[in-house]
N, C-alpha and C positions, 0 to 999 in steps of 0.2 A: 461491541463491534461497531455501534452507532456512535459511541463516544470517540473511537480511533477516526472514524469518517469525520466526525465533526472538528475534531483537533486539527486533521490536515486540510480541511476546507477553510478554517479560519486562518492558518498559517498561510496558505495560497493565497487568501483575499488580501491578507497585510501585506505580503510580498507585491502582489499585482497594485496595489494603491502606491508603493513605494517605486513602482516603475521598473521592479525588477522581474521582468516576466520569464527570463529563462529559469531562475530559481523557481519561480512561482508554478512553471509547469512542471518542473521536476519533484516538486513537493506534491503537487496534486497527483502525479502519476504513481509515486510512491504510495499516496494514500489509497488510491484505487486497487492497486495491487496488495497493500496490506488489509484493506477491507474484504476483498475476494478469498484472500487466503485465511481469513478468520472464519470462514463459513466452514461447515463439515465437508464439503465439497474439496475446498482447497486444503484442509488438513489431511484429507485422505491423498491428495496430489502429490504434498510434501512426502508423506511417507512413503508412498510408492517411487518417486524420484530418489528418495536417501536409499531406499532397499535395492533399485535398480543400480546405484551408483557403489555403494560398499557391500553389497549383499545382505542377505537376511540374517 
């Protein structure tokens, strides 16, 4: 999980130095969501969402 966060943080930093702030913000947001979903609570949330959408 920490490697995912580190990779997205590096990508966002590189994009910020290239003055591409819109893409840097997008990469940063995707990184935060991916780290949150990689936790056990996030996995449980995904399972509940899929179960409610498609049935159990």
